[in-house]
LUMTIMAR-359785 format. One line per field, with one value per residue: residue number from 1; residue in three letters; x, y, z of N, C-alpha, C in turn. Coordinates in Angstrom, 1 decimal, padded with zeros to 4 digits. Example, Ala and Ser with C-alpha at 12.3 -4.5 7.8 and 13.67 -1.06 7.14 Angstrom:
2
num: (1;2);
residuo: (ala;ser);
n.u: (013.2;012.8);
n.v: (-005.7;-002.2);
n.w: (007.8;007.1);
ca.u: (012.3;013.7);
ca.v: (-004.5;-001.1);
ca.w: (007.8;007.1);
c.u: (013.2;012.9);
c.v: (-003.3;000.0);
c.w: (007.8;007.9);
REM end
This chain:
186
num: (1;2;3;4;5;6;7;8;9;10;11;12;13;14;15;16;17;18;19;20;21;22;23;24;25;26;27;28;29;30;31;32;33;34;35;36;37;38;39;40;41;42;43;44;45;46;47;48;49;50;51;52;53;54;55;56;57;58;59;60;61;62;63;64;65;66;67;68;69;70;71;72;73;74;75;76;77;78;79;80;81;82;83;84;85;86;87;88;89;90;91;92;93;94;95;96;97;98;99;100;101;102;103;104;105;106;107;108;109;110;111;112;113;114;115;116;117;118;119;120;121;122;123;124;125;126;127;128;129;130;131;132;133;134;135;136;137;138;139;140;141;142;143;144;145;146;147;148;149;150;151;152;153;154;155;156;157;158;159;160;161;162;163;164;165;166;167;168;169;170;171;172;173;174;175;176;177;178;179;180;181;182;183;184;185;186);
residuo: (met;ala;ser;gln;pro;ile;gln;ser;gly;ser;arg;leu;arg;gln;val;ser;trp;ala;ala;val;leu;ser;gly;ala;leu;gly;leu;phe;leu;ala;leu;thr;phe;his;val;asn;ala;ile;lys;ser;glu;val;arg;leu;ala;glu;arg;his;ile;val;ala;leu;glu;arg;glu;arg;leu;leu;leu;glu;thr;glu;phe;glu;ser;arg;ser;ser;gln;arg;gln;leu;ala;glu;trp;asn;ala;val;glu;phe;gly;tyr;val;ala;pro;arg;ser;gly;gln;phe;leu;glu;asp;glu;arg;gln;leu;ala;thr;leu;gly;thr;pro;arg;arg;ala;asp;ala;pro;gln;pro;val;arg;ile;ala;arg;ala;ala;pro;pro;val;glu;glu;asp;ser;pro;leu;ala;asp;trp;val;ser;pro;leu;thr;gly;gln;pro;leu;ala;ala;glu;pro;ser;glu;thr;val;arg;glu;thr;ala;arg;arg;ala;ala;ala;lys;gly;ala;ala;ser;leu;ala;glu;arg;leu;ala;ala;ser;gly;pro;gly;pro;gly;ala;ile;asp;ala;ala;ala;leu;val;glu;thr;ala;arg);
n.u: (-049.5;-050.9;-049.3;-048.6;-050.8;-050.6;-048.1;-048.5;-050.4;-049.0;-047.0;-048.5;-049.4;-046.9;-046.2;-048.3;-047.9;-045.4;-046.2;-048.0;-046.2;-044.3;-046.1;-046.7;-044.2;-043.8;-045.9;-045.0;-042.6;-043.6;-045.1;-043.1;-041.6;-043.5;-043.9;-041.3;-041.3;-043.2;-042.0;-039.8;-041.1;-042.2;-039.8;-038.9;-041.0;-040.6;-038.1;-038.7;-040.4;-038.7;-037.0;-038.8;-039.4;-036.9;-036.7;-038.9;-038.0;-035.7;-037.0;-038.5;-036.5;-035.3;-037.5;-037.7;-035.2;-035.4;-037.5;-036.5;-034.4;-035.9;-037.1;-034.8;-034.0;-036.1;-035.8;-033.3;-033.9;-035.7;-034.6;-031.7;-030.4;-028.3;-026.3;-025.1;-021.6;-020.5;-018.8;-017.3;-016.5;-014.2;-010.6;-007.8;-005.0;-002.4;-001.8;-004.2;-005.5;-003.9;-004.4;-006.9;-006.5;-005.9;-003.6;-001.3;-002.2;-000.7;-000.6;-000.9;000.0;003.2;003.6;003.4;006.3;008.0;010.7;013.0;015.3;017.8;018.2;021.1;023.4;024.7;027.9;028.0;025.5;023.1;022.2;024.3;025.7;024.1;023.5;022.4;020.5;020.1;021.7;024.2;025.5;026.2;023.4;023.5;024.7;024.6;021.9;021.5;023.2;022.8;020.1;020.0;021.5;019.8;017.5;018.6;019.1;016.5;015.3;016.7;015.9;013.3;011.3;008.4;006.5;004.5;005.7;008.4;008.6;008.0;010.2;012.1;011.7;012.7;013.4;012.8;015.1;017.1;015.6;015.3;016.5;014.8;015.2;017.9;019.0;018.2;019.6;022.2;022.3;022.3);
n.v: (041.9;040.6;039.4;041.2;041.6;039.2;039.4;041.5;040.4;038.3;039.8;041.1;038.9;038.0;040.1;039.9;037.4;037.9;039.7;038.2;036.2;037.8;038.8;036.4;035.7;037.9;037.4;034.9;035.7;037.4;035.5;033.8;035.5;036.0;033.4;033.0;034.9;034.0;031.6;032.6;033.8;031.5;030.2;032.1;031.9;029.2;029.4;031.0;029.4;027.3;028.8;029.4;026.9;026.1;028.1;027.3;024.7;025.5;026.9;024.9;023.2;025.0;025.3;022.6;022.3;024.2;023.3;020.9;021.8;023.0;020.6;019.3;021.1;020.8;018.0;018.2;019.8;018.2;015.5;015.4;017.6;019.5;022.4;025.7;026.4;028.0;030.9;030.3;027.7;027.5;027.0;028.6;028.2;025.8;024.7;024.6;022.7;020.5;020.0;018.9;016.4;012.9;011.2;008.7;005.3;002.6;000.2;001.0;001.1;002.0;005.2;005.6;006.0;007.6;006.9;008.9;009.6;011.8;012.2;011.2;013.6;014.3;015.1;016.2;017.2;019.8;020.9;020.9;023.2;025.2;028.0;029.0;032.0;033.1;031.9;031.6;029.3;026.2;024.5;021.8;020.9;018.9;019.4;018.0;018.1;020.7;020.5;018.5;019.8;022.0;020.6;019.5;021.9;022.9;020.8;021.1;023.6;023.1;023.2;024.6;025.8;025.3;025.9;025.7;023.0;021.9;022.8;021.5;018.9;018.9;020.0;018.9;017.5;020.0;022.1;025.2;025.9;027.7;028.2;027.7;029.7;032.0;031.6;031.8;034.4;035.8);
n.w: (-205.6;-203.8;-202.1;-200.1;-198.2;-196.9;-195.7;-193.9;-192.3;-191.2;-189.9;-188.0;-186.6;-185.6;-183.9;-182.1;-181.0;-179.8;-177.9;-176.4;-175.5;-174.0;-172.1;-170.8;-169.8;-168.1;-166.2;-165.3;-164.1;-162.1;-160.6;-159.8;-158.1;-156.2;-155.1;-154.1;-152.1;-150.4;-149.6;-148.2;-146.1;-144.9;-144.1;-142.2;-140.4;-139.6;-138.4;-136.3;-134.9;-134.1;-132.4;-130.4;-129.5;-128.4;-126.4;-124.8;-124.0;-122.5;-120.5;-119.4;-118.4;-116.5;-114.8;-113.8;-112.6;-110.6;-109.1;-108.3;-106.7;-104.7;-103.7;-102.8;-100.8;-099.0;-098.3;-097.1;-094.9;-093.5;-093.4;-093.6;-092.5;-093.1;-092.9;-093.7;-093.2;-090.2;-088.9;-086.6;-087.1;-088.5;-088.6;-087.1;-087.5;-088.3;-085.9;-084.4;-085.9;-085.5;-082.8;-082.9;-083.9;-083.1;-081.2;-082.6;-082.3;-080.4;-081.8;-084.4;-087.9;-089.3;-090.9;-094.4;-096.3;-098.9;-100.9;-102.6;-105.0;-106.3;-109.8;-111.6;-112.7;-115.7;-117.0;-119.6;-120.0;-120.6;-118.2;-116.5;-117.0;-116.2;-114.0;-110.9;-110.5;-108.0;-106.1;-107.3;-107.6;-109.4;-110.9;-111.1;-108.9;-106.0;-103.9;-101.5;-099.2;-098.1;-097.6;-095.7;-093.6;-093.1;-092.2;-089.8;-088.4;-088.2;-086.7;-084.3;-083.5;-082.9;-084.8;-085.3;-086.9;-089.9;-092.3;-091.6;-090.9;-093.4;-094.9;-093.6;-094.4;-096.9;-100.2;-103.6;-106.1;-107.6;-106.7;-105.1;-101.9;-099.6;-096.8;-096.5;-098.0;-096.6;-094.2;-095.2;-096.0;-093.6);
ca.u: (-049.8;-051.5;-048.4;-048.6;-051.7;-050.1;-047.0;-049.0;-051.1;-048.0;-046.3;-049.4;-049.3;-045.6;-046.3;-049.3;-047.2;-044.4;-046.9;-048.5;-045.0;-043.8;-047.0;-046.6;-042.9;-044.1;-046.7;-044.1;-041.7;-044.4;-045.5;-041.8;-041.3;-044.5;-043.6;-040.1;-041.6;-044.0;-041.0;-039.0;-042.0;-042.3;-038.5;-038.9;-041.9;-040.0;-037.0;-039.4;-041.0;-037.5;-036.6;-039.8;-039.2;-035.7;-037.0;-039.7;-037.1;-035.0;-037.9;-038.9;-035.3;-035.2;-038.6;-037.4;-034.1;-035.8;-038.4;-035.6;-033.8;-036.9;-037.2;-033.6;-034.1;-037.1;-035.2;-032.3;-034.5;-036.3;-033.8;-030.2;-030.0;-027.1;-026.4;-023.8;-020.6;-020.4;-017.4;-016.6;-016.1;-012.9;-009.5;-006.9;-003.7;-002.2;-001.8;-005.5;-005.8;-003.1;-005.0;-008.1;-006.1;-005.7;-002.2;-001.4;-002.2;000.5;-000.7;-001.1;001.1;004.0;003.2;004.1;007.3;008.4;012.1;013.2;016.7;018.0;018.7;022.4;023.5;025.8;028.7;027.8;024.1;023.0;021.9;025.5;026.2;023.2;023.8;021.2;020.6;020.0;022.9;025.4;026.0;025.6;022.2;023.8;025.3;023.6;021.4;021.2;023.9;022.2;018.8;020.2;021.9;018.6;016.7;019.2;018.8;015.0;015.0;017.4;015.1;012.0;010.4;007.0;005.5;004.3;006.8;009.7;008.5;008.1;011.5;012.9;011.5;013.6;012.8;013.2;016.3;017.1;014.8;016.1;016.1;014.6;015.7;019.3;019.3;018.0;020.7;023.5;022.2;022.5);
ca.v: (042.6;039.7;039.0;042.2;041.3;038.1;039.8;042.3;039.5;037.6;040.7;041.3;037.7;038.0;041.1;039.4;036.3;038.5;040.3;037.1;035.6;038.7;038.8;035.1;035.8;038.8;036.7;033.9;036.4;037.8;034.4;033.4;036.4;035.8;032.1;033.1;035.7;033.1;030.7;033.3;034.0;030.2;030.0;032.9;031.3;028.0;029.8;031.5;028.2;026.6;029.6;029.3;025.5;026.2;028.8;026.4;023.7;026.2;027.2;023.6;022.8;025.9;024.9;021.3;022.5;025.0;022.4;019.9;022.5;023.1;019.3;019.0;021.9;020.1;016.8;018.7;020.3;017.1;014.3;015.5;018.7;020.2;023.9;026.4;026.6;029.2;031.4;029.6;026.3;027.5;027.0;029.8;027.8;024.4;024.2;024.2;021.5;019.4;019.7;018.1;015.1;012.0;010.6;007.4;004.2;001.8;-000.9;001.6;000.8;003.2;005.9;005.2;006.9;007.3;007.2;009.6;009.9;012.7;011.6;011.6;014.7;014.0;016.3;016.8;017.7;021.3;021.3;021.0;024.5;026.3;028.5;029.6;033.4;033.5;031.5;031.7;027.9;025.4;023.8;020.4;020.6;018.2;020.2;017.2;018.5;021.8;020.1;017.8;020.8;022.7;019.7;019.4;023.2;023.0;019.9;021.7;024.7;022.6;023.5;024.5;026.2;024.4;026.2;025.2;021.5;021.6;023.1;020.4;017.7;019.1;020.1;017.9;017.9;021.1;023.1;026.2;025.8;029.1;028.4;027.8;031.1;032.9;031.4;032.3;035.8;036.3);
ca.w: (-204.4;-202.9;-201.1;-199.0;-197.0;-196.1;-194.8;-192.8;-191.4;-190.5;-189.0;-186.9;-185.9;-184.9;-182.8;-181.1;-180.4;-179.0;-176.8;-175.5;-174.8;-173.0;-171.0;-170.1;-169.1;-167.0;-165.3;-164.7;-163.1;-160.9;-159.9;-159.2;-157.0;-155.1;-154.5;-153.3;-150.9;-149.5;-149.1;-147.2;-144.9;-144.3;-143.4;-141.0;-139.4;-139.1;-137.4;-135.1;-134.2;-133.5;-131.3;-129.4;-128.9;-127.6;-125.2;-124.0;-123.4;-121.5;-119.4;-118.7;-117.6;-115.4;-113.8;-113.2;-111.7;-109.4;-108.3;-107.6;-105.6;-103.6;-103.1;-102.0;-099.6;-098.1;-097.8;-096.2;-093.7;-092.8;-093.1;-093.5;-091.5;-093.5;-092.8;-094.1;-092.1;-089.4;-088.8;-085.5;-087.5;-089.2;-087.8;-087.2;-088.1;-088.3;-084.5;-084.0;-086.6;-084.8;-081.5;-083.2;-084.2;-082.0;-081.3;-083.2;-081.3;-080.4;-082.8;-085.7;-088.7;-089.6;-092.1;-095.7;-096.7;-100.3;-101.2;-103.8;-105.2;-107.4;-111.0;-111.8;-113.7;-116.6;-117.2;-120.9;-120.1;-120.5;-116.8;-115.8;-117.2;-115.6;-112.7;-110.2;-110.4;-106.6;-105.2;-108.1;-107.7;-110.5;-110.6;-111.1;-107.6;-105.2;-102.7;-100.4;-097.9;-097.5;-097.1;-094.4;-092.7;-092.8;-091.4;-088.5;-087.7;-087.8;-085.6;-083.1;-083.0;-082.6;-086.0;-084.9;-088.0;-091.0;-093.3;-091.1;-091.1;-094.8;-095.3;-093.0;-095.1;-098.0;-101.5;-104.6;-106.7;-108.4;-106.1;-104.3;-100.5;-099.1;-095.5;-096.6;-098.6;-095.5;-093.3;-095.8;-096.1;-092.3);
c.u: (-050.6;-050.6;-048.3;-049.6;-051.2;-049.0;-047.5;-049.7;-050.0;-047.2;-047.2;-049.4;-048.0;-045.7;-047.2;-048.6;-046.1;-045.0;-047.4;-047.3;-044.4;-044.8;-046.9;-045.3;-043.1;-044.9;-045.9;-043.2;-042.4;-044.7;-044.2;-041.5;-042.2;-044.2;-042.3;-040.4;-042.3;-043.0;-040.2;-039.8;-042.1;-041.0;-038.5;-039.8;-041.3;-038.9;-037.6;-039.9;-039.8;-037.0;-037.5;-039.7;-038.0;-036.0;-037.9;-038.9;-036.3;-035.8;-038.3;-037.7;-035.1;-036.3;-038.2;-036.2;-034.5;-036.7;-037.5;-034.8;-034.7;-037.1;-036.0;-033.6;-035.0;-036.5;-034.1;-032.8;-035.1;-035.4;-032.3;-029.8;-028.7;-027.3;-025.1;-022.9;-020.7;-019.0;-016.6;-016.1;-014.8;-011.8;-008.5;-005.6;-003.6;-002.1;-003.1;-005.9;-005.1;-003.8;-006.3;-007.7;-005.9;-004.3;-002.4;-001.4;-000.9;000.5;-000.9;000.2;001.9;003.5;004.0;005.1;007.8;009.9;012.2;014.7;016.8;018.6;020.2;022.5;024.8;026.6;028.4;026.3;024.1;022.7;023.2;026.1;025.3;023.6;022.6;021.4;020.6;021.2;024.2;026.1;025.4;024.4;022.4;024.3;024.2;023.2;021.2;021.9;023.2;020.8;019.0;020.6;020.7;017.7;017.3;018.9;017.4;014.7;015.6;016.5;013.7;010.9;008.9;006.0;005.5;005.4;008.1;009.7;008.6;009.5;012.4;012.8;012.3;012.9;013.4;014.5;016.2;016.3;015.7;015.6;016.1;015.3;017.2;019.7;019.2;019.2;022.0;023.4;022.5;024.0);
c.v: (041.7;039.3;040.0;041.9;040.1;038.5;040.6;041.4;038.7;038.5;041.0;040.0;037.6;038.9;040.6;038.3;036.9;039.1;039.2;036.4;036.5;038.9;037.6;035.2;036.8;038.1;035.6;034.5;036.8;036.7;033.8;034.2;036.2;034.5;032.3;034.0;034.9;032.1;031.3;033.5;032.6;029.9;030.8;032.4;030.0;028.4;030.3;030.4;027.5;027.5;029.5;027.9;025.5;027.0;028.0;025.3;024.3;026.5;026.0;023.1;023.7;025.6;023.6;021.5;023.2;024.1;021.3;020.5;022.7;021.7;019.0;019.8;021.3;018.9;017.2;019.1;019.2;016.0;014.5;016.5;019.4;021.7;024.4;026.5;027.9;029.7;030.7;028.2;026.3;027.6;028.2;029.3;026.3;023.8;023.8;022.9;020.3;019.1;018.9;016.7;014.2;011.4;009.1;006.3;003.4;000.7;-000.3;001.3;002.1;003.9;005.5;006.3;006.6;007.8;007.9;010.0;010.9;012.0;012.0;012.6;014.4;015.2;016.9;017.3;019.2;021.7;021.5;022.5;025.6;026.7;029.2;031.1;033.9;033.2;031.6;030.3;027.2;024.6;022.3;020.0;019.9;019.1;019.4;017.6;019.7;021.5;019.4;018.8;021.6;021.9;019.6;020.7;023.3;022.0;020.5;022.8;024.3;023.0;023.5;024.9;025.2;024.6;025.7;023.6;021.1;021.8;022.0;019.1;017.7;019.1;019.0;018.4;019.1;022.3;024.0;026.1;027.2;029.2;028.5;029.1;032.1;032.8;031.9;033.8;036.5;036.3);
c.w: (-203.4;-201.8;-199.9;-197.9;-196.2;-195.2;-193.7;-191.8;-190.6;-189.5;-187.8;-186.0;-185.1;-183.7;-181.7;-180.4;-179.4;-177.7;-175.8;-174.8;-173.7;-171.9;-170.2;-169.3;-167.9;-165.9;-164.5;-163.7;-161.9;-160.0;-159.1;-158.0;-155.8;-154.4;-153.6;-152.0;-149.9;-148.9;-148.0;-145.9;-144.2;-143.5;-142.1;-139.9;-138.8;-138.1;-136.1;-134.2;-133.5;-132.3;-130.2;-128.7;-128.0;-126.3;-124.3;-123.3;-122.3;-120.3;-118.6;-117.8;-116.4;-114.3;-113.1;-112.2;-110.4;-108.5;-107.6;-106.5;-104.4;-102.9;-102.3;-100.7;-098.6;-097.5;-096.8;-094.9;-092.8;-092.4;-092.9;-092.5;-091.9;-093.4;-093.3;-092.9;-091.5;-089.3;-087.6;-085.9;-088.2;-088.2;-088.1;-087.9;-087.9;-086.8;-084.0;-084.7;-085.9;-083.5;-081.7;-083.4;-082.9;-082.2;-081.9;-082.1;-081.4;-081.5;-084.2;-086.6;-089.0;-090.8;-093.3;-096.1;-098.1;-100.4;-102.5;-103.9;-106.4;-108.6;-111.2;-112.9;-114.4;-116.8;-118.6;-121.0;-120.0;-119.1;-116.1;-115.9;-116.6;-114.3;-112.1;-110.1;-108.9;-105.8;-106.0;-108.2;-108.9;-110.1;-110.5;-109.8;-106.8;-104.0;-101.5;-099.1;-097.3;-097.0;-095.8;-093.3;-092.2;-091.9;-090.0;-087.7;-087.3;-086.7;-084.3;-082.6;-082.6;-083.6;-085.7;-086.0;-089.1;-092.1;-092.9;-091.3;-092.5;-095.3;-094.7;-093.7;-096.4;-099.3;-102.4;-105.2;-107.6;-107.9;-105.3;-102.8;-099.9;-097.7;-095.6;-097.1;-097.5;-094.5;-093.9;-095.9;-094.8;-092.1);
REM end
């Protein structure tokens, strides 16, 4: 029977060790949760600090830009004298613009002109089969004759408006000539 007191003592020892270990585990878990809570508060504080630094930088930039605007306004008033355009400074049409120009001098060089030729359209290209929905003519047809004819008509009428002068200069290859369409519709 001497063996029973040893067993009960060891059983008591086992229970006490289990209690001490579970208490230590509980304290460890409590300490871990506390540390994680403090870490999350630190992260939130750091984010708040970064947001405040960004806001400070934004306000500094705004202050600098407004102060430079004020400085520019002062320079403008004192040295440059720039003002916003008034309604009387705008032109009504291209004729008023033309009256502001000066005629070319006799010794002035000729204006630069650019030559442009239409690329040749091959018979087997897909462009040769396309038909204009407005005119019903193939797009591969050369529009140069209609352009020349329109230019002659515009020159004969004295093409005063900008639209007529632009139409007289002729569109590029493959473009639809609006003036020729209007003339054919009449």
